C-alpha distance (Angstrom), angle and dihedral (degrees) to the residues before:
residue distance angle dihedral
M1 . . .
K2 3.73 . .
A3 3.83 117.9 .
A4 3.73 136.8 173.3
I5 3.80 129.1 -149.2
T6 3.85 126.0 -155.3
G7 3.74 113.0 -153.7
A8 3.79 90.7 21.7
S9 3.82 94.5 157.7
G10 3.80 92.9 57.7
H11 3.78 127.5 93.9
V12 3.81 97.5 -87.7
G13 3.68 91.2 35.7
A14 3.75 93.2 57.2
A15 3.87 94.1 51.4
L16 3.93 92.6 40.7
S17 3.80 92.2 51.7
R18 3.74 91.6 52.7
S19 3.80 93.4 47.6
L20 3.86 93.9 46.4
L21 3.86 91.2 49.1
E22 3.84 91.0 50.3
S23 3.86 87.9 52.5
G24 3.78 92.0 52.6
V25 3.72 102.1 -105.4
S26 3.81 120.6 150.5
L27 3.82 107.5 -125.6
R28 3.74 138.0 -152.3
L29 3.69 107.3 -170.4
L30 3.89 117.3 -157.3
V31 3.68 114.0 -148.1
H32 3.83 135.7 173.2
Q33 3.75 107.3 -169.2
D34 3.71 120.1 -42.1
R35 3.88 112.0 69.0
R36 3.86 102.0 165.4
A37 3.75 93.5 113.3
L38 3.86 91.7 56.4
D39 3.89 100.3 49.8
G40 3.68 111.6 132.6
L41 3.81 99.5 11.3
N42 3.70 120.5 135.2
A43 3.85 95.7 -126.3
E44 3.78 139.7 103.5
C45 3.85 114.5 -96.8
F46 3.80 113.7 -150.1
Q47 3.72 124.1 -169.4
A48 3.91 107.3 -132.2
N49 3.69 142.6 150.4
L50 3.80 127.2 -148.0
N51 3.94 90.2 -137.0
D52 3.90 91.3 49.4
P53 3.73 104.3 80.0
D54 3.89 93.5 -175.6
S55 3.90 90.0 57.9
L56 3.82 90.1 50.2
R57 3.84 93.7 51.0
R58 3.88 89.4 48.9
A59 3.69 91.0 49.2
F60 3.81 96.3 49.2
R61 3.82 98.6 48.1
G62 3.72 111.6 120.7
V63 3.89 91.8 7.9
E64 3.73 121.1 129.3
I65 3.93 99.9 -170.1
V66 3.74 128.2 31.2
F67 3.93 119.3 -161.1
H68 3.77 105.4 -157.8
L69 3.87 106.4 -156.2
A70 3.74 102.9 139.4
A71 3.81 113.4 112.4
S72 3.71 141.6 139.4
I73 3.87 113.9 -111.3
S74 3.76 121.3 -163.7
L75 3.81 137.3 147.9
D76 3.80 90.4 -158.0
R77 3.86 112.7 99.3
R78 3.81 87.8 -156.3
H79 3.85 89.4 73.0
I80 3.84 92.1 65.1
G81 3.84 91.0 119.5
M82 3.70 93.0 55.4
L83 3.82 92.8 43.3
R84 3.84 91.8 51.7
R85 3.81 91.3 46.8
I86 3.75 97.5 51.4
N87 3.75 105.2 26.2
I88 3.87 101.6 38.9
E89 3.89 105.2 22.7
G90 3.84 91.8 34.5
T91 3.78 90.1 54.9
R92 3.79 92.0 47.3
N93 3.83 86.8 53.7
V94 3.77 92.2 48.9
I95 3.86 91.2 51.8
R96 3.83 92.1 50.0
A97 3.74 92.6 48.0
C98 3.90 91.9 49.1
R99 3.77 90.4 53.5
Q100 3.79 93.9 45.7
C101 3.81 91.1 49.7
S102 3.90 95.7 43.1
V103 3.68 94.2 -118.5
R104 3.77 107.8 -179.9
R105 3.93 101.9 -150.3
L106 3.77 133.7 18.3
V107 3.84 117.1 -162.1
H108 3.64 105.5 -161.6
F109 3.83 122.9 -163.3
S110 3.76 111.7 -142.9
S111 3.84 125.8 160.9
I112 3.75 141.1 -111.4
E113 3.82 83.3 -118.8
A114 3.87 88.6 68.0
L115 3.70 89.7 66.9
A116 3.92 122.0 82.9
D117 3.90 115.9 -120.3
R118 3.78 101.0 -157.5
N119 3.91 102.3 143.6
P120 3.85 114.4 66.3
V121 3.85 89.9 -165.5
K122 3.91 100.8 46.8
A123 3.68 121.0 71.3
T124 3.78 118.1 -119.7
D125 3.83 111.6 -101.1
E126 3.69 138.9 159.6
N127 3.86 91.4 -78.5
N128 3.71 93.4 67.3
P129 3.72 113.5 110.8
L130 3.73 123.8 -112.9
A131 3.83 111.3 -89.2
A132 3.78 124.0 -103.0
A133 3.81 116.3 -135.0
C134 3.85 91.6 -98.5
E135 3.81 91.2 55.4
T136 3.80 102.2 57.0
T137 3.75 147.3 15.6
T138 3.75 122.2 -63.0
Y139 3.82 88.8 -107.9
G140 3.85 89.5 48.9
W141 3.75 91.0 51.1
T142 3.79 92.0 53.7
K143 3.77 90.1 46.5
A144 3.80 89.8 52.1
E145 3.83 91.4 50.7
S146 3.87 90.6 48.9
E147 3.79 91.1 48.2
R148 3.77 87.9 52.4
L149 3.80 92.3 55.4
V150 3.87 91.3 49.2
L151 3.84 91.3 50.0
E152 3.81 91.0 50.1
A153 3.82 88.4 50.9
A154 3.80 96.3 57.0
G155 3.79 111.8 112.2
P156 3.75 146.0 112.2
S157 3.74 94.6 -56.2
L158 3.88 96.2 46.3
D159 3.68 128.3 34.8
V160 3.91 110.8 -154.6
V161 3.75 128.6 -168.0
I162 3.78 120.9 -176.8
L163 3.83 125.3 -151.0
N164 3.80 121.8 -162.8
P165 3.82 111.0 -169.1
T166 3.75 125.1 -175.4
A167 3.78 124.1 -133.3
I168 3.84 105.3 -31.3
L169 3.80 126.8 -146.2
G170 3.71 136.0 158.9
P171 3.75 146.6 98.0
H172 3.93 125.7 -34.2
D173 3.83 91.8 46.4
Y174 3.75 93.0 143.8
K175 3.81 103.8 167.8
P176 3.18 85.8 33.6
S177 3.79 110.7 -116.6
H178 3.83 123.0 -122.4
L179 3.85 91.3 -95.1
G180 3.81 90.7 43.9
R181 3.75 90.7 53.0
S182 3.79 90.5 49.7
L183 3.83 90.1 51.5
I184 3.83 91.0 52.2
D185 3.81 88.5 48.1
L186 3.79 91.4 52.8
Y187 3.86 88.3 49.4
H188 3.83 90.5 55.1
G189 3.76 96.6 39.3
R190 3.79 91.6 -118.6
L191 3.83 97.8 140.2
P192 3.80 110.0 89.1
A193 3.85 93.6 -145.1
L194 3.75 143.3 -6.6
I195 3.75 133.7 -126.1
R196 3.81 129.1 -135.2
G197 3.86 94.2 -120.4
G198 3.83 125.0 89.0
F199 3.69 146.2 179.5
N200 3.81 138.5 -111.0
W201 3.87 100.5 -113.4
V202 3.77 125.2 -151.9
D203 3.78 131.3 -176.3
V204 3.85 115.0 -111.9
R205 3.84 90.2 -137.9
D206 3.87 89.5 57.4
V207 3.77 89.1 49.2
A208 3.78 89.9 51.8
S209 3.78 97.6 48.5
T210 3.82 91.0 46.5
T211 3.80 88.6 49.9
L212 3.82 88.2 60.3
A213 3.74 89.7 51.2
A214 3.83 89.9 51.3
V215 3.84 89.6 59.8
R216 3.81 90.1 57.3
H217 3.91 102.3 31.6
G218 3.79 108.6 16.7
I219 3.83 114.7 115.4
S220 3.74 117.2 -128.8
G221 3.73 114.0 -106.8
E222 3.86 93.2 19.8
R223 3.80 130.4 114.7
Y224 3.83 126.4 -143.4
I225 3.85 125.0 -161.4
L226 3.78 110.3 -142.0
S227 3.86 103.9 -155.4
G228 3.70 138.0 169.5
T229 3.82 131.9 170.8
W230 3.83 127.4 -22.9
L231 3.88 114.0 -134.9
S232 3.78 131.2 167.4
L233 3.79 119.8 -120.9
P234 3.79 94.1 -115.6
A235 3.95 89.4 52.6
M236 3.78 88.9 46.3
A237 3.71 89.8 54.2
E238 3.70 93.0 54.1
R239 3.74 92.3 51.5
V240 3.73 92.8 47.9
C241 3.77 91.0 50.9
A242 3.60 91.6 48.6
L243 3.77 88.0 62.2
G244 3.82 88.5 66.4
G245 3.82 103.8 -79.1
C246 3.78 128.5 120.9
K247 3.76 119.2 -27.7
S248 3.82 98.5 -158.9
S249 3.75 117.1 107.1
R250 3.84 119.7 -128.7
P251 3.85 128.1 -150.9
V252 3.69 118.1 -99.5
L253 3.75 111.3 -134.5
P254 3.81 123.8 -143.9
F255 3.84 113.7 -125.9
W256 3.76 95.8 -105.7
M257 3.85 90.8 57.2
A258 3.74 90.6 43.1
R259 3.82 91.2 53.3
A260 3.78 90.3 50.3
A261 3.88 90.4 51.4
A262 3.76 89.2 47.8
S263 3.81 90.7 51.9
V264 3.87 88.2 55.5
A265 3.85 95.7 42.8
G266 3.84 90.2 48.6
N267 3.75 87.1 64.4
L268 3.75 98.7 41.8
P269 3.86 111.0 63.2
A270 3.81 94.6 -165.6
L271 3.83 91.3 55.7
S272 3.78 96.2 43.1
S273 3.81 90.0 49.6
R274 3.77 92.3 49.2
Y275 3.70 98.5 41.4
P276 3.83 108.3 32.8
A277 3.78 92.4 166.9
F278 3.88 87.9 76.2
T279 3.81 98.6 59.9
P280 3.78 116.6 114.6
D281 3.79 89.6 -121.9
A282 3.84 91.1 54.3
L283 3.87 89.7 54.1
V284 3.77 91.5 52.6
A285 3.81 90.7 47.7
I286 3.83 95.8 52.8
S287 3.83 93.5 43.6
K288 3.89 96.8 56.6
H289 3.83 135.8 72.6
R290 3.82 96.9 20.7
R291 3.85 86.8 152.3
I292 3.80 116.1 47.2
C293 3.83 128.6 171.4
G294 3.84 111.8 -145.9
E295 3.82 96.7 172.5
K296 3.77 95.5 114.2
A297 3.75 95.2 60.8
E298 3.80 91.3 39.9
R299 3.84 88.7 52.6
E300 3.84 101.8 40.5
L301 3.75 103.6 24.9
G302 3.97 101.3 29.2
H303 3.94 90.5 -121.1
R304 3.76 106.0 179.0
P305 3.81 112.6 174.8
R306 3.92 113.8 -154.3
G307 3.80 120.1 -129.7
L308 3.79 115.8 -72.1
D309 3.85 93.7 -126.5
T310 3.66 90.8 59.3
T311 3.78 92.0 49.4
L312 3.78 92.9 48.8
R313 3.78 93.8 49.9
E314 3.76 94.7 47.5
T315 3.87 91.1 42.5
F316 3.82 91.8 57.5
E317 3.75 92.2 42.1
W318 3.85 87.2 57.8
F319 3.85 91.3 44.2
E320 3.78 87.0 52.7
R321 3.77 95.4 50.7
S322 3.79 92.2 44.7
G323 3.77 93.4 53.0
L324 3.78 95.7 -117.7
L325 3.80 95.8 123.8
A326 3.82 93.6 61.9
E327 3.85 112.0 118.8
């Protein structure tokens, strides 16, 4: 089987590439600039750009399955133009190229942030509607719109399967990702304060293995939430510090104070760049989806997330080996 991965050099791309190669899949890895995560892999690297339809058509020729991972991730609402261009228009170009190249199946990576969280009692599941702009982050809205495009593309000529992972962490985070940088900042005590909200955290290796199952068992036109364990940011900080990081305690801000700080940081680029946890969109992200039902992916795809403590330990061991914990 021949497969192509957009966003192959990202965190999920690095893990998925390794899992696919181990399973015997022939890979074409679409890259833009940074290729560190792919060094040494026995796969074809292909220069491509989501906003260059010709490059996508060249990349998808002879390919049976496309894994669409490439996306722009930002917690800064001022980046809406870039988020639209890459996440929405880029996905539109990927769908068109898949059809033109007779790709059999498109596995699209969406996000838990693409789903609305309107009921505080009911756990978020695959039946939740796609979020409107006022219900999620700017990033989440663009992922919702891109997911809508993919769902509309499902048909006899193109199978589509959508995966909605929660907050991803784990080894092979070379750049590192936004969440990876946040974990390293927690380790060194660089965040000035914490907030009472949190995330549902899932190991990137579990996401990769379940993605392989989605190729074989995923139903076209369906979405699957890939979840793990919910943990608050203060509790996460305690676990990270227990791995050998900072020992100092940090204040935990109530949401009203965090919103005031976010308002200030949103008008001060230096502050918002240094302390991304204080952006308005970050507050939206950590206040949503506390309760998530992952039973569909467990039942149909065999998704079995490992324990969070194991993931954290092995993630920081990888950070240490890769030199990313250096001050």
